[in-house]
C-alpha positions in Angstrom: 101.3 -77.4 -20.0 100.3 -79.4 -16.7 97.1 -78.0 -15.1 97.3 -81.3 -12.5 93.5 -81.7 -12.8 92.0 -78.2 -13.2 90.5 -76.7 -16.4 91.0 -73.3 -18.1 88.6 -72.0 -21.0 89.1 -68.8 -22.9 86.0 -66.8 -23.3 87.7 -64.2 -25.9 89.5 -61.2 -24.9 90.5 -60.9 -21.1 87.6 -63.6 -20.0 88.9 -67.0 -18.6 87.1 -69.5 -16.7 88.9 -71.9 -14.3 87.4 -75.2 -13.2 89.2 -76.5 -10.6 89.4 -79.9 -10.0 87.5 -79.4 -6.2 84.5 -78.3 -8.4 85.1 -74.3 -7.8 84.3 -72.5 -10.7 86.1 -69.1 -11.0 85.6 -66.4 -13.7 87.9 -63.7 -14.5 87.3 -60.6 -16.0 83.9 -61.0 -17.0 83.3 -59.7 -20.2 81.0 -62.7 -21.9 79.5 -60.1 -24.6 82.7 -59.9 -25.9 82.6 -60.6 -30.2 85.1 -63.4 -29.5 82.9 -65.4 -26.8 81.2 -68.2 -28.3 76.8 -67.8 -28.0 76.9 -71.3 -25.8 79.2 -69.5 -23.4 77.4 -66.2 -22.6 75.4 -67.5 -20.2 76.9 -68.4 -16.9 75.5 -71.7 -15.1 77.8 -71.6 -12.5 80.3 -68.8 -10.7 81.5 -69.5 -6.9 84.2 -66.6 -7.4 84.7 -63.8 -9.6 88.2 -61.8 -10.2 88.2 -58.6 -11.6 91.4 -57.1 -12.4 90.0 -53.5 -13.4 86.7 -51.5 -14.0 86.7 -51.1 -17.7 83.5 -52.3 -19.1 85.4 -54.7 -21.6 86.5 -56.5 -18.2 83.5 -55.9 -15.8 80.7 -56.0 -18.5 79.2 -59.1 -17.0 80.2 -58.9 -13.5 76.8 -57.0 -12.0 74.6 -59.8 -14.1 76.4 -62.4 -12.9 77.3 -61.4 -9.1 72.9 -61.0 -9.1 72.4 -64.6 -10.3 75.1 -66.8 -8.7 76.1 -64.5 -5.8 79.7 -65.5 -6.5 82.1 -63.7 -4.0 83.6 -61.1 -5.5 87.3 -60.3 -5.2 88.9 -56.8 -6.8 90.9 -53.6 -5.4 88.7 -52.2 -2.9 86.9 -49.3 -4.5 85.8 -52.0 -7.3 84.5 -54.1 -4.7 82.8 -50.9 -3.0 81.5 -50.3 -6.5 80.2 -53.7 -7.3 78.6 -54.1 -3.9 76.4 -51.0 -4.3 75.2 -52.5 -7.9 73.9 -55.7 -6.0 76.9 -57.9 -5.1 75.9 -59.5 -1.8 79.7 -61.1 -0.9 82.6 -58.7 -1.5 86.2 -59.8 -0.5 88.0 -56.4 -1.1 91.8 -56.7 -1.2 95.2 -54.2 -2.3 98.6 -55.1 -4.2 100.9 -57.3 -2.3 98.0 -59.0 -0.6 97.4 -62.4 -0.6 94.2 -64.2 0.5 92.3 -67.6 0.4 88.7 -67.6 -0.9 87.1 -71.0 -1.7 90.6 -72.8 -1.3 92.3 -70.8 -4.2 94.8 -68.5 -2.7 94.7 -65.1 -4.3 97.7 -62.5 -4.5 97.1 -59.0 -6.5 100.1 -57.9 -7.8 100.6 -54.9 -9.8 99.7 -53.9 -13.0 100.3 -50.5 -15.1 96.8 -49.5 -16.5 93.8 -46.9 -15.9 90.9 -47.8 -14.0 87.8 -45.5 -14.5 84.5 -47.4 -14.0 81.5 -45.9 -16.5 78.5 -45.6 -14.3 74.8 -46.5 -15.8 74.5 -42.9 -16.3 77.5 -42.5 -18.0 79.5 -40.4 -15.5 83.0 -42.0 -14.8 83.7 -43.1 -11.2 87.1 -43.7 -9.7 87.3 -47.7 -9.7 90.6 -47.7 -7.4 94.1 -49.0 -9.3 94.2 -52.0 -12.0 95.6 -55.0 -10.9 96.8 -58.6 -11.6 96.6 -61.7 -9.8 98.7 -64.8 -9.0 96.6 -67.4 -8.2 97.1 -70.9 -6.1 94.8 -73.6 -7.9 94.6 -77.2 -6.4 97.4 -79.2 -7.1 100.0 -76.4 -6.8 99.3 -74.9 -10.1 100.6 -70.9 -10.0 98.7 -69.0 -12.4 99.3 -65.4 -13.2 96.3 -63.3 -14.9 98.4 -59.9 -16.1 95.1 -58.1 -16.5 95.8 -54.8 -18.4 99.1 -53.9 -18.6 102.3 -52.3 -19.8 105.3 -54.0 -19.3 107.0 -53.4 -16.1 110.2 -54.2 -14.2 108.6 -55.5 -11.0 107.4 -58.6 -13.1 111.0 -60.0 -11.9 109.4 -59.1 -8.4 106.6 -61.4 -8.9 109.0 -64.3 -10.6 111.3 -64.4 -7.4 108.5 -64.0 -5.1 105.7 -66.1 -6.7 107.2 -68.2 -9.4 103.8 -68.6 -12.0 104.0 -71.5 -14.0 101.2 -70.1 -16.7 101.0 -66.5 -17.6 98.3 -65.2 -19.0 99.2 -62.1 -21.0 97.9 -59.5 -23.4 99.5 -58.7 -26.4 96.8 -56.8 -28.5 98.8 -53.2 -28.2 97.7 -50.0 -28.4 95.6 -50.1 -25.2 97.8 -53.1 -23.5 101.4 -54.4 -24.2 102.0 -55.7 -27.7 104.1 -58.6 -28.7 107.2 -56.9 -28.3 106.8 -56.0 -24.5 105.2 -59.2 -24.0 108.0 -61.1 -25.2 110.1 -58.5 -22.7 107.7 -59.7 -20.0 108.5 -63.4 -20.7 112.1 -62.3 -19.8 111.3 -61.0 -16.4 108.6 -63.9 -15.4 110.5 -66.9 -17.2 106.9 -68.6 -16.9 107.1 -72.6 -18.1 103.8 -71.3 -20.7 102.3 -68.1 -21.6 99.0 -67.9 -23.2 98.5 -64.8 -25.1 95.3 -62.8 -24.3 93.6 -59.0 -25.0 94.1 -59.7 -29.1 92.1 -59.7 -31.9 88.6 -58.5 -30.5 88.8 -55.5 -32.5 90.9 -54.2 -35.3 92.9 -52.0 -32.8 94.3 -54.9 -31.1 96.4 -55.8 -33.9 99.5 -58.6 -32.0 99.1 -62.3 -32.6 100.7 -64.9 -30.7 102.8 -65.8 -33.7 104.6 -62.5 -33.4 105.6 -63.1 -29.8 106.4 -66.4 -30.6 108.7 -65.2 -33.6 109.9 -62.6 -31.0 110.9 -65.4 -28.3 112.4 -68.2 -30.5 113.5 -71.3 -29.3 114.3 -71.8 -26.0 111.3 -69.8 -24.3 108.5 -70.7 -22.9 105.9 -72.7 -24.4 103.0 -69.9 -26.3 99.6 -71.4 -26.3 97.5 -69.9 -28.5 94.0 -70.9 -27.6 91.0 -70.5 -29.0 87.8 -68.9 -28.0 85.8 -71.9 -26.4 89.0 -73.9 -25.8 89.3 -75.6 -22.7 92.8 -76.8 -21.4 
């Protein structure tokens, strides 16, 4: 797997940090208080761009805190960005599915995901957060990376391949709330990436899917399965 000078760190669950070769620091689905995140990674030192796939607490648990501390550009679906602005985010760049924008030199395309998207507000009420989404990111050097967010497998993943051709796919495999290994294996057939990084597994007992199961289902000749450890950087 060739990141062409960019760095990718898995921080547990669906949280990733991307450090581009140009020095831009991106956090995707920032929930650094998750049980798998290493202690020395829980405090963010720099964040230029904050991407949120949807409003569940296990994906935006630390988004407001990071936005207030580091003033990144917050990218998400319109309703989620509006909520973030009300909570103190000063720079928002809302978008919607099918759209593409460039922020801090990163090409960002918002794509479909099949999942719910309620935001639990401070008083415990449930706020409409728009729809869940995924992102195809074009990083410096031309690397195309697909973060699927929380999703079931869906047939239009083939359209994502045909339109955007992501080389690297970050796919949930935990089951119960997202795809399990069986569905993720089918997603690989639709997406045809060169490499797959499993995510959203092992955080809680309910999330039973494991990378070894995905590898077994794909068999030889499939994409490279890169099983990262929390805190590991590629």
